Every structure is written in structure tokens, then in C-alpha cells.
C-alpha positions as CSV (number, residue, x, y, z in Angstrom):
1,M,-14.1,32.0,-10.1
2,T,-10.6,30.0,-9.0
3,N,-7.9,29.0,-11.4
4,L,-5.2,25.7,-11.0
5,R,-2.1,26.1,-12.9
6,V,1.6,25.4,-12.8
7,A,3.9,27.9,-11.5
8,K,5.9,30.3,-13.1
9,K,8.7,32.8,-12.7
10,D,6.6,35.2,-12.5
11,D,4.3,33.4,-9.2
12,C,7.7,34.0,-7.2
13,P,7.4,37.3,-5.6
14,R,3.4,35.9,-3.8
15,L,4.7,32.8,-3.8
16,M,7.2,33.9,-0.9
17,E,4.9,36.1,0.2
18,L,2.2,32.7,1.3
19,V,5.7,31.9,2.9
20,H,6.2,34.2,4.8
21,E,2.6,33.9,5.8
22,L,2.6,30.0,6.4
23,A,5.7,30.5,8.6
24,L,4.0,33.3,11.1
25,F,1.6,31.1,11.3
26,E,3.7,28.0,12.0
27,R,5.4,30.6,14.7
28,A,8.1,30.3,12.8
29,P,8.7,34.0,10.7
30,E,12.4,33.7,12.0
31,E,12.9,30.4,10.1
32,V,12.8,31.9,7.0
33,T,15.3,32.7,5.5
34,V,15.9,32.2,1.6
35,T,16.3,35.8,-0.1
36,L,13.9,35.8,-2.7
37,E,16.6,35.6,-5.4
38,E,17.6,32.1,-3.3
39,F,13.6,31.1,-4.7
40,E,13.6,31.5,-7.6
41,E,16.9,30.3,-9.3
42,A,16.2,27.1,-6.8
43,G,13.1,26.5,-8.5
44,F,13.8,28.4,-11.6
45,G,17.0,28.5,-12.4
46,S,19.8,26.0,-14.6
47,K,19.3,23.9,-11.7
48,P,15.4,24.1,-10.7
49,V,15.1,21.7,-7.6
50,W,11.3,22.4,-6.7
51,K,8.3,22.6,-8.7
52,A,5.2,24.1,-7.6
53,F,1.7,23.9,-8.2
54,V,-0.7,27.9,-7.6
55,V,-4.7,28.2,-8.1
56,E,-6.0,32.0,-8.2
57,A,-8.2,33.7,-8.2
58,D,-9.0,37.4,-10.1
59,G,-5.5,36.8,-10.9
60,L,-3.8,37.0,-7.5
61,I,-2.5,33.4,-6.1
62,I,-4.3,32.0,-3.0
63,G,-2.6,29.2,-1.9
64,F,0.3,27.1,-3.6
65,A,1.8,23.2,-3.6
66,L,5.3,22.8,-3.8
67,Y,7.2,19.6,-4.6
68,Y,10.4,17.8,-5.7
69,V,11.7,14.4,-5.8
70,R,12.8,12.2,-2.7
71,Y,14.9,9.0,-2.6
72,S,13.4,6.4,-0.1
73,T,16.4,3.8,0.6
74,W,13.2,2.0,1.9
75,K,11.0,2.9,-1.0
76,G,12.2,4.6,-3.7
77,P,11.3,7.5,-5.7
78,R,8.6,9.3,-3.2
79,L,7.5,13.2,-4.2
80,Y,7.9,15.3,-0.8
81,L,4.8,18.0,-0.5
82,E,6.8,20.5,1.2
83,D,4.8,23.4,1.6
84,L,0.7,23.7,1.1
85,I,-0.4,26.7,1.5
86,V,-3.5,29.2,1.3
87,T,-3.9,32.2,2.7
88,E,-6.4,32.6,5.8
89,S,-8.9,33.8,4.1
90,W,-9.4,31.4,1.6
91,R,-8.9,28.7,4.0
92,G,-12.0,25.9,4.1
93,K,-13.0,27.0,1.0
94,G,-12.0,24.1,-1.2
95,I,-8.8,24.8,-2.0
96,G,-6.7,23.0,-0.1
97,K,-7.8,19.6,-1.5
98,L,-7.7,21.3,-4.9
99,L,-4.2,21.1,-4.6
100,F,-4.0,18.5,-2.9
101,D,-5.7,16.1,-5.5
102,R,-3.3,18.1,-8.2
103,T,-0.5,16.6,-6.6
104,V,-1.5,13.2,-5.5
105,Q,-1.9,13.3,-9.6
106,E,0.9,14.6,-10.4
107,A,3.1,11.6,-7.9
108,K,0.6,9.2,-9.9
109,E,1.8,10.9,-13.1
110,M,5.1,10.3,-12.9
111,G,5.4,7.1,-10.9
112,F,5.9,7.7,-7.3
113,N,6.2,5.0,-5.6
114,G,4.1,7.3,-2.3
115,M,4.0,10.9,-1.4
116,T,4.9,12.5,1.5
117,W,5.1,15.6,4.1
118,Q,5.6,17.0,7.9
119,V,2.8,18.3,9.6
120,L,3.1,20.1,13.4
121,D,1.9,18.0,16.4
122,W,-0.2,21.0,17.0
123,N,-1.8,22.3,13.2
124,E,-5.4,20.1,14.2
125,P,-7.7,21.3,11.1
126,A,-3.9,20.0,9.0
127,I,-4.0,16.6,10.8
128,K,-8.0,16.4,10.8
129,F,-7.4,17.4,6.2
130,Y,-5.3,15.0,6.3
131,K,-7.0,12.3,7.6
132,K,-9.6,12.6,5.2
133,Y,-7.0,10.6,2.8
134,E,-6.4,7.8,5.6
135,A,-3.1,9.4,5.2
136,D,-0.7,7.7,8.3
137,I,0.3,10.3,10.4
138,S,3.7,9.0,12.4
139,S,5.7,10.7,16.0
140,G,8.6,8.9,16.5
141,W,10.8,10.6,14.1
142,L,12.9,13.8,15.1
143,N,13.3,16.3,12.6
144,G,17.4,17.3,12.5
145,S,19.0,20.1,9.8
146,L,22.5,22.4,10.0
147,S,22.4,25.1,9.3
148,K,24.1,27.1,6.3
149,E,25.9,28.8,8.9
150,Q,26.1,25.7,10.9
151,L,27.8,24.1,7.2
152,C,30.1,26.4,6.4
153,R,31.7,26.1,10.1
154,L,32.1,22.3,9.7
């Protein structure tokens, strides 16, 4: 039996395990540089910037959807789904749908003008999943970023 609920601070160590599992799946394990303390502070500190829903089975978190508010000058406030993660042994069992549906509901409840996320172009199972929702999967935009180290040098 599974249970869907809002994430709490005590969940952070398990959420970080799943983040590392996702990074390995996405072929970029070295890219996870956030510490557990930074992650906890960002979600549950004095100025939280993210929220999440988790699904647990027998007391173990098996997946989560982490999101935050994004503002588009073209579209207005939107929910940004940063990560939708289901541990490998639970994939294909409806856990991702449960999390995605709850996140969609949150976007509607918060009155956002939409919801956005990214998906790797080679992740066919995820693309197929999102297309079941009639989601627009666009191409043409390239991701830009600066690391903490790069910011410090500027």
C-alpha cells in the first residue's frame, strides 16, 4: 500500500538518495553538488524555495515530485517541476502518475497559469509518459547555467 503526502524535513536524507539515483540514471552523478544541509535549508529553512510531494510504501519513500514557483514574463506565474523521481524497482506501477497528478492539482489550486519542466531528449519512457497528458515537449531552447564557482569568479 502506498501513501502520498507532503514532504517534511526528516525526508531529506532519503530524497537526496533518490536525487543521486536520478543523477546516475541521467548519466551525470558528478553534477550533484548540493549538500544535505543545503538541501534541507532550501526546503525547510527560514526562506524555503521548494516544496515536494512524496509517495511511500511500507514507510520507505519510493518517489517524489519537487517543485517551486517560476515566473514567466510571457505567461505569468507557473509551477516548475524540478524533479519527478520514482526509484527503479517501483517504476511502471503508477507512482509517477500519482505524483504528477498531485503536482498538476497543486498548480491548479495555487492559481498558476501553467506548469513547466524539462526532460532529456533521450529519455523516451519519460517523454511517452508526459505525452499521455498531451504535454507540449518542445525543442529549440538550450539550457544556460553558471555554477557557484563561476559566480564567485565574476
